[in-house]
MIRODREN-346918 format. One record per residue (C-alpha): x, y, z; residue in three letters. Coordinates in Angstrom, 2 decimals, always signed. Layout:
        px        py        pz   rest
         X         Y         Z    ALA
...
end
This chain:
        px        py        pz   rest
    +59.77    +92.62    -29.69    MET
    +57.60    +90.96    -32.32    THR
    +53.86    +90.60    -31.96    GLN
    +54.23    +86.81    -31.68    GLU
    +56.72    +87.10    -28.82    LEU
    +54.59    +89.65    -27.03    ALA
    +51.61    +87.31    -27.30    TRP
    +53.64    +84.46    -25.82    LYS
    +54.57    +86.62    -22.83    LEU
    +50.91    +87.40    -22.02    VAL
    +50.12    +84.17    -20.17    PRO
    +53.03    +84.45    -17.68    PRO
    +52.14    +88.11    -17.01    SER
    +48.50    +87.37    -16.40    ILE
    +49.39    +84.33    -14.29    GLY
    +51.81    +86.41    -12.19    ALA
    +49.20    +89.12    -11.56    LEU
    +46.54    +86.59    -10.62    LEU
    +49.03    +84.78     -8.36    ALA
    +49.94    +88.02     -6.56    LEU
    +46.25    +88.84     -6.12    GLY
    +45.59    +85.43     -4.59    CYS
    +48.65    +85.78     -2.35    LEU
    +47.39    +89.15     -1.10    TYR
    +43.98    +87.63     -0.30    LEU
    +45.69    +84.72     +1.46    ALA
    +47.80    +87.09     +3.63    MET
    +44.79    +89.28     +4.36    ARG
    +42.64    +86.36     +5.39    THR
    +45.49    +84.94     +7.51    GLY
    +45.94    +88.28     +9.26    ALA
    +42.20    +88.37    +10.08    ARG
    +42.40    +84.85    +11.43    GLN
    +45.31    +85.77    +13.68    ARG
    +43.39    +88.81    +14.91    LEU
    +40.48    +86.57    +15.91    VAL
    +42.88    +84.28    +17.77    ASP
    +44.82    +87.10    +19.41    ASN
    +41.86    +88.90    +21.03    LEU
    +40.65    +87.35    +24.32    PRO
    +36.90    +87.20    +24.83    THR
    +35.66    +89.98    +27.11    SER
    +32.55    +90.05    +29.28    LYS
    +29.97    +92.68    +28.45    THR
    +30.67    +94.59    +31.68    THR
    +34.38    +94.41    +30.88    GLY
    +34.08    +96.01    +27.42    VAL
    +36.44    +98.96    +27.24    PHE
    +37.09   +101.48    +24.50    VAL
    +39.05    +99.83    +21.69    GLY
    +38.94    +96.61    +19.68    LEU
    +37.03    +93.92    +21.65    VAL
    +35.68    +90.42    +21.22    GLU
    +32.49    +89.36    +23.01    VAL
    +30.09    +86.45    +22.91    GLN
    +26.47    +86.25    +24.04    GLY
    +22.90    +86.23    +22.75    THR
    +21.11    +88.76    +20.56    ALA
    +18.45    +90.64    +22.49    GLU
    +16.16    +93.53    +21.56    SER
    +13.23    +95.34    +23.14    GLU
    +11.74    +96.02    +19.69    VAL
    +12.88    +93.12    +17.43    PRO
    +12.41    +93.00    +13.66    LEU
    +10.26    +90.46    +11.88    THR
    +11.89    +88.74     +8.90    SER
    +10.08    +89.04     +5.58    PHE
     +9.87    +85.41     +4.47    LEU
    +10.06    +83.24     +7.59    ALA
     +8.50    +85.94     +9.82    GLU
    +10.98    +85.22    +12.63    ARG
    +11.79    +87.70    +15.42    SER
    +15.30    +88.90    +14.72    CYS
    +17.73    +91.80    +14.78    VAL
    +18.98    +91.35    +11.20    PHE
    +17.71    +89.59     +8.09    TYR
    +18.23    +89.53     +4.32    ARG
    +16.20    +87.64     +1.74    TRP
    +16.01    +86.96     -1.99    SER
    +13.54    +85.40     -4.42    ILE
    +14.83    +83.84     -7.66    GLU
    +12.76    +82.56    -10.58    GLU
    +13.91    +79.84    -13.00    HIS
    +13.74    +80.32    -16.72    TRP
    +14.72    +78.28    -19.78    SER
    +14.69    +78.88    -23.50    ARG
    +15.79    +77.36    -26.82    THR
    +18.26    +79.35    -28.85    VAL
    +18.81    +78.82    -32.57    THR
    +22.09    +80.02    -34.03    GLU
    +23.87    +79.90    -37.37    THR
    +27.60    +79.20    -37.74    TYR
    +30.18    +78.49    -40.44    THR
    +32.41    +75.47    -40.25    ASP
    +36.06    +75.14    -41.37    SER
    +35.03    +74.29    -44.95    LYS
    +32.99    +77.47    -45.28    GLY
    +29.63    +75.76    -45.07    GLN
    +26.80    +77.33    -43.12    THR
    +24.92    +75.31    -40.50    HIS
    +22.13    +75.88    -38.03    THR
    +22.01    +74.45    -34.51    ARG
    +19.92    +74.83    -31.41    THR
    +20.90    +74.83    -27.79    ARG
    +19.08    +75.03    -24.48    ARG
    +19.76    +77.84    -22.00    GLU
    +18.47    +78.09    -18.45    SER
    +19.21    +79.90    -15.22    GLY
    +17.89    +81.76    -12.20    TRP
    +17.00    +85.46    -12.14    SER
    +16.56    +87.46     -8.95    THR
    +13.03    +88.93     -8.95    VAL
    +13.02    +90.45     -5.43    ALA
    +15.45    +90.97     -2.58    ALA
    +15.80    +92.99     +0.59    GLY
    +16.82    +93.11     +4.20    GLY
    +16.99    +95.16     +7.38    GLN
    +19.06    +95.52    +10.53    SER
    +18.57    +97.30    +13.86    ALA
    +20.73    +98.02    +16.92    PRO
    +20.55    +95.26    +19.52    PHE
    +22.00    +94.19    +22.85    TYR
    +24.46    +91.38    +23.27    LEU
    +23.76    +89.64    +26.57    ARG
    +26.06    +87.33    +28.55    ASP
    +26.13    +86.17    +32.18    ASP
    +27.46    +89.56    +33.33    HIS
    +25.20    +92.05    +31.51    GLY
    +24.56    +93.60    +28.13    VAL
    +26.35    +95.82    +25.64    VAL
    +24.79    +97.70    +22.71    LEU
    +25.81    +96.66    +19.19    VAL
    +25.14    +98.81    +16.12    ARG
    +25.41    +96.46    +13.12    PRO
    +25.61    +99.07    +10.34    GLU
    +28.80    +98.51     +8.33    GLY
    +29.57    +95.12     +9.90    ALA
    +30.40    +91.89     +8.08    GLU
    +27.46    +89.81     +9.21    ILE
    +27.35    +86.02     +9.02    GLN
    +23.70    +85.11     +9.72    PRO
    +22.05    +81.70     +9.94    ALA
    +19.73    +80.31     +7.25    VAL
    +16.10    +80.48     +8.42    VAL
    +14.37    +79.61     +5.13    LEU
    +15.41    +77.85     +1.92    SER
    +12.64    +76.54     -0.30    ALA
    +11.82    +75.99     -3.95    THR
     +8.15    +75.85     -4.99    CYS
     +5.64    +76.40     -7.80    GLY
     +2.45    +78.46     -8.18    PRO
     +0.50    +75.87     -6.19    GLY
     +2.36    +76.84     -3.01    ASP
     +1.02    +79.77     -1.00    LEU
     +4.53    +81.11     -0.65    LEU
     +4.85    +81.62     -4.42    TYR
     +2.57    +84.64     -4.70    TYR
     +2.21    +85.57     -1.02    ALA
     +5.84    +86.73     -0.83    LYS
     +6.86    +86.84     -4.49    GLY
     +5.85    +89.31     -7.21    PRO
     +2.74    +88.71     -9.33    ALA
     +4.53    +89.11    -12.67    ALA
     +6.79    +86.40    -14.10    ALA
    +10.12    +86.76    -15.87    VAL
    +10.49    +86.03    -19.57    ALA
    +10.57    +82.32    -20.44    ASN
     +9.69    +81.42    -16.84    SER
     +9.38    +77.82    -15.78    ASP
     +7.20    +79.00    -12.90    HIS
     +9.57    +77.77    -10.25    ARG
    +10.79    +80.10     -7.54    ARG
    +13.57    +79.76     -5.00    ARG
    +13.09    +81.52     -1.65    PHE
    +16.10    +82.13     +0.59    PHE
    +16.40    +84.03     +3.84    GLU
    +19.10    +84.29     +6.49    SER
    +18.83    +86.13     +9.82    ALA
    +20.21    +86.78    +13.24    VAL
    +17.22    +85.59    +15.22    VAL
    +16.35    +86.81    +18.69    LEU
    +18.21    +85.01    +21.49    HIS
    +20.64    +83.44    +18.99    ALA
    +24.24    +82.89    +20.20    PRO
    +26.54    +85.47    +18.61    LEU
    +30.23    +86.16    +18.21    TYR
    +31.07    +89.87    +17.83    VAL
    +34.47    +91.44    +17.11    LEU
    +34.57    +95.20    +16.65    GLY
    +35.52    +98.63    +17.94    GLN
    +34.02    +99.73    +21.24    ALA
    +33.33   +103.40    +21.97    ARG
    +31.39   +105.49    +24.47    GLU
    +27.66   +105.86    +23.86    ARG
    +26.32   +109.36    +23.31    SER
    +23.11   +108.87    +25.34    ASP
    +24.36   +107.19    +28.51    VAL
    +27.69   +106.45    +30.21    VAL
    +28.20   +103.02    +28.72    ALA
    +30.13   +101.46    +25.82    PRO
    +28.77   +100.34    +22.46    GLU
    +30.26    +98.35    +19.58    ILE
    +29.93   +100.05    +16.22    ALA
    +31.57   +100.49    +12.81    HIS
    +34.89   +102.32    +12.82    ASP
    +36.91   +102.99     +9.66    LYS
    +40.18   +102.59    +11.52    SER
    +39.21    +99.16    +12.95    ALA
    +40.73    +96.17    +11.09    PRO
    +37.56    +94.11    +11.40    LEU
    +33.92    +94.43    +12.41    PHE
    +32.33    +90.98    +12.43    LEU
    +28.99    +89.70    +13.70    ILE
    +28.63    +85.94    +13.32    SER
    +26.22    +83.27    +14.38    THR
    +29.18    +80.87    +14.32    ARG
    +31.44    +80.21    +17.28    SER
    +34.85    +81.82    +17.55    GLU
    +36.53    +78.49    +16.85    LYS
    +34.54    +77.96    +13.66    LEU
    +35.15    +81.52    +12.50    VAL
    +38.90    +81.07    +13.00    SER
    +38.93    +77.69    +11.27    ALA
    +37.01    +79.06     +8.29    THR
    +39.43    +81.94     +7.90    MET
    +42.43    +79.63     +8.17    LYS
    +41.03    +77.32     +5.49    ALA
    +40.31    +80.32     +3.29    GLY
    +43.92    +81.53     +3.59    ALA
    +45.26    +78.13     +2.51    TRP
    +42.80    +77.90     -0.40    ILE
    +43.79    +81.32     -1.72    TRP
    +47.47    +80.45     -1.38    ALA
    +46.95    +77.18     -3.32    ALA
    +45.01    +78.94     -6.09    ILE
    +47.82    +81.48     -6.33    GLY
    +50.42    +78.72     -6.76    LEU
    +48.32    +77.23     -9.57    ILE
    +48.15    +80.57    -11.37    PHE
    +51.88    +81.14    -10.90    ALA
    +52.74    +77.80    -12.53    ALA
    +49.95    +77.94    -15.17    ALA
    +51.28    +81.08    -16.86    GLY
    +54.70    +79.64    -17.83    PRO
    +53.06    +76.33    -18.72    ALA
    +50.74    +77.96    -21.24    VAL
    +53.63    +80.00    -22.65    ALA
    +55.72    +76.86    -23.15    LEU
    +52.85    +75.18    -24.95    LEU
    +52.70    +78.13    -27.33    LEU
    +56.44    +78.19    -27.89    CYS
    +57.32    +74.53    -28.15    GLU
    +56.40    +72.31    -31.07    SER
    +54.56    +69.05    -30.50    GLU
    +57.69    +67.06    -31.34    ALA
    +59.86    +68.74    -28.72    GLU
    +59.86    +67.97    -25.05    GLN
    +58.63    +70.82    -22.80    ILE
    +61.29    +72.14    -20.40    ASP
    +59.79    +72.18    -16.86    PRO
    +62.41    +74.64    -15.56    THR
    +60.32    +77.83    -16.08    PRO
    +57.37    +76.24    -14.34    ILE
    +59.57    +75.20    -11.41    ALA
    +61.14    +78.69    -11.23    LEU
    +57.69    +80.33    -11.26    ALA
    +56.52    +78.05     -8.47    GLY
    +59.67    +78.69     -6.46    ALA
    +59.33    +82.45     -6.91    ALA
    +55.75    +82.28     -5.70    TYR
    +56.69    +80.19     -2.66    LEU
    +59.48    +82.66     -1.85    LEU
    +57.06    +85.57     -2.11    ALA
    +54.62    +83.63     +0.05    GLY
    +57.31    +83.00     +2.69    ALA
    +58.24    +86.69     +2.80    VAL
    +54.56    +87.62     +2.99    GLY
    +54.02    +85.14     +5.80    TRP
    +56.93    +86.51     +7.79    VAL
    +55.62    +90.02     +7.28    TRP
    +52.09    +88.96     +8.41    MET
    +53.31    +87.07    +11.49    VAL
    +55.69    +89.87    +12.48    PHE
    +52.94    +92.50    +12.30    ASN
    +50.60    +90.17    +14.15    SER
    +53.10    +89.70    +16.97    MET
    +53.76    +93.43    +17.22    VAL
    +50.00    +94.06    +17.30    ASP
    +49.62    +91.44    +20.03    LEU
    +52.37    +93.03    +22.10    ARG
    +50.64    +96.40    +21.84    GLN
    +47.38    +94.88    +22.95    ARG
    +49.12    +93.40    +26.01    VAL
    +50.32    +96.88    +26.92    ARG
    +46.84    +98.30    +26.33    GLN
    +45.39    +95.59    +28.58    ALA
    +47.76    +96.63    +31.37    TRP
    +46.76   +100.26    +30.98    SER
    +43.07    +99.26    +31.24    LEU
    +43.79    +97.68    +34.61    VAL
    +45.56   +100.83    +35.74    ASP
    +42.59   +102.93    +34.58    VAL
    +40.23   +100.82    +36.70    GLN
    +42.52   +101.04    +39.73    LEU
    +42.67   +104.81    +39.32    LYS
    +38.88   +104.90    +39.12    ARG
    +38.61   +102.99    +42.37    ARG
    +41.27   +105.16    +43.96    HIS
    +39.44   +108.39    +43.10    ASP
    +35.78   +107.34    +43.28    LEU
    +35.37   +105.11    +46.32    ILE
    +36.74   +107.51    +49.00    PRO
    +34.42   +110.23    +47.73    ARG
    +31.42   +107.89    +47.79    LEU
    +32.28   +106.79    +51.33    VAL
    +32.63   +110.38    +52.46    ALA
    +29.31   +111.35    +50.84    THR
    +27.47   +108.44    +52.49    VAL
    +29.08   +109.34    +55.84    SER
    +27.79   +112.89    +55.54    GLU
    +24.30   +111.65    +54.71    LEU
    +24.44   +109.30    +57.67    ARG
    +25.41   +112.13    +60.03    ASP
    +22.69   +114.40    +58.67    TYR
    +20.04   +111.73    +59.18    GLU
    +21.35   +110.99    +62.64    ARG
    +21.05   +114.64    +63.68    ARG
    +17.61   +114.85    +62.08    LEU
    +16.39   +111.83    +63.98    GLN
    +17.80   +113.22    +67.22    ALA
    +15.95   +116.52    +66.74    GLU
    +12.65   +114.76    +66.00    ILE
    +13.08   +112.45    +69.01    ALA
    +13.82   +115.43    +71.27    ASP
    +10.66   +117.27    +70.14    LEU
     +8.51   +114.21    +70.62    ARG
    +10.02   +113.68    +74.08    GLY
     +9.22   +117.25    +75.12    GLN
     +5.60   +116.85    +73.99    MET
     +5.22   +113.58    +75.87    ALA
     +6.75   +114.81    +79.16    THR
     +5.05   +118.26    +79.37    ALA
     +2.67   +118.34    +82.50    PRO
     -0.96   +119.19    +81.81    PRO
     -1.67   +122.92    +82.02    GLY
     +1.98   +123.91    +81.72    GLU
     +3.71   +125.53    +78.77    ALA
     +5.24   +123.12    +76.26    GLY
     +5.78   +122.65    +72.57    PRO
     +2.55   +122.90    +70.57    ARG
     +1.58   +120.52    +67.77    ASP
     +1.55   +123.31    +65.22    HIS
     +4.95   +124.46    +66.38    ALA
     +6.35   +120.97    +66.05    VAL
     +4.77   +120.71    +62.62    GLY
     +6.48   +123.93    +61.54    ALA
     +9.86   +122.60    +62.72    VAL
     +9.35   +119.31    +60.92    LEU
     +8.34   +121.16    +57.77    ALA
    +11.51   +123.22    +57.96    ALA
    +13.61   +120.11    +58.41    ILE
    +11.85   +118.41    +55.49    GLU
    +12.41   +121.46    +53.30    GLU
    +16.08   +121.53    +54.26    ARG
    +16.64   +117.76    +53.74    TYR
    +13.90   +116.61    +51.34    PRO
    +15.36   +113.20    +50.49    GLU
    +17.55   +112.08    +53.31    LEU
    +17.55   +108.28    +53.19    LYS
    +20.91   +106.90    +54.13    SER
    +19.75   +103.31    +53.58    GLN
    +19.48   +103.93    +49.80    ALA
    +22.86   +105.67    +49.83    ALA
    +24.44   +102.66    +51.56    PHE
    +22.87   +100.32    +49.05    LEU
    +24.16   +102.43    +46.20    ASN
    +27.64   +102.46    +47.75    LEU
    +27.55    +98.69    +48.13    GLN
    +26.58    +98.29    +44.46    LYS
    +29.28   +100.70    +43.34    GLU
    +31.88    +98.84    +45.35    LEU
    +30.82    +95.51    +43.83    ALA
    +30.76    +96.96    +40.32    ASP
    +34.21    +98.51    +40.78    THR
    +35.77    +95.32    +41.98    GLU
    +34.08    +93.43    +39.12    THR
    +35.53    +95.88    +36.61    ARG
    +39.00    +95.44    +38.06    ILE
    +38.68    +91.66    +38.07    ALA
    +37.52    +91.64    +34.46    LEU
    +40.35    +93.93    +33.41    ALA
    +42.82    +91.65    +35.22    ARG
    +41.38    +88.55    +33.58    ASP
    +41.53    +90.26    +30.17    TYR
    +45.19    +91.16    +30.73    PHE
    +46.17    +87.72    +31.94    ASN
    +44.32    +86.02    +29.05    ALA
    +46.01    +88.10    +26.38    ILE
    +49.37    +87.87    +28.14    ALA
    +49.13    +84.06    +28.24    VAL
    +48.33    +84.00    +24.55    HIS
    +51.25    +86.36    +23.83    TYR
    +53.66    +84.24    +25.89    ASN
    +52.45    +81.10    +24.13    THR
    +53.09    +82.69    +20.74    ARG
    +56.64    +83.48    +21.83    LEU
    +57.28    +79.81    +22.53    GLU
    +55.65    +77.96    +19.66    ILE
    +57.31    +77.24    +16.33    VAL
    +57.60    +79.04    +13.94    PRO
    +56.25    +82.21    +15.63    ASP
    +59.15    +82.24    +18.12    ARG
    +61.69    +82.79    +15.31    PHE
    +59.72    +85.73    +13.91    VAL
    +59.30    +87.21    +17.40    ALA
    +63.06    +87.04    +17.88    ALA
    +63.42    +89.59    +15.08    LEU
    +61.72    +92.19    +17.30    ALA
    +63.45    +90.95    +20.48    ARG
    +60.10    +90.27    +22.15    MET
    +60.14    +89.05    +25.74    ARG
    +57.50    +87.20    +27.77    PRO
    +55.05    +89.28    +29.79    GLN
    +54.68    +88.49    +33.49    ALA
    +51.12    +87.75    +34.61    LEU
    +49.38    +90.01    +37.07    MET
    +49.29    +88.96    +40.70    ALA
    +47.00    +90.15    +43.51    ALA
    +49.69    +92.45    +44.90    GLY
    +49.70    +94.44    +41.68    ASP
    +46.26    +95.80    +42.52    PHE
    +47.16    +97.81    +45.54    GLU
    +47.22   +101.62    +45.66    ARG
    +47.80   +103.89    +48.63    ALA
    +44.45   +105.04    +50.13    PRO
    +43.53   +108.68    +49.74    VAL
    +41.68   +110.51    +52.47    SER
    +38.86   +112.66    +51.12    VAL
    +36.69   +114.87    +53.35    LYS
    +33.67   +116.72    +52.03    LEU
    +32.59   +119.99    +53.61    VAL
    +28.91   +120.11    +54.50    ALA
end
């Protein structure tokens, strides 16, 4: 292979590599978009261990204060850029070997300061709160400050450095974005058990496909990802066709007509690779969705098992407390009755004796208050039924989405490759378990 021929093969090779890179980014972005669409939105009290999607507002007991806008927030990042310009004189030699001098103007922006901070926060919805640890997340904040000013503005030196960059025009651009307090948020990430209390939290996990915190709505996040996938695919097609086009321009003389066949073949090969990649992406997405349907069913079963094991024990414990308090009140009433009915001058229970008995009872049962126990039981019953209802709603939501995917075109043809079948929705009768009798020994 001659050096000239090798040089002519460089453009197609580079174009093919760039096209494959763009195709990979398109498939990756499309897979992320499908993940956002596949996951049903959970309530904060219905967050279980695993990949979850929740929406609510950002709340914090000790919020941060952003550097530039000084807004109460849970995350912020900022930058300060300074504009510069200069005149450059250069010497060059033309085609006739003559030396010339020319000047040109250069300008641009240089970052002179930047920073940011994040802190754990709570995501609140109409059911409760869940802790979110934003470290390692892909955060899409909202713009809270964007301004360009000169030295006459207080912001110029109050937040920016005192020294100027070389060739400065003394213009600075201030930019800050943040997740402000009480801002609506969309969070998709891995839930796990907290180490300090019995509750879930959403945090970074290397095995999770995505950890996203966005001030945009779920619909806008999905639309942005979908548009990004199409843009990457289009750029890849351009690179795939540009490589052969440049090679043809190098090979063909100006008098000859350029053969469009290599360009068409390159474009067809790229489209074929894109079709194969799309089938692969959709197939994996459908398999992932089917597994999440199965996981959602297991979450319902876990909550039913929790009710099956916990509630009888709570009822038995409250019953024991009620019986203890009933016997205690009977003993106290009997002592008081004896004191009230004893005739004057006759032997009867003394005040100090009754006090000793009451002290013994108090020592034996220091905190017998069945009313609080009944209230706690009532709260636990309500919380348990809420957990089951949320798990059921989560299962039905993801099952409906799965069944819809099995029916729409072209997903239904890809799903047929794995012989996927629709998932029946959960009815009220699916919640029943045989009651278990539990008796605690006093």
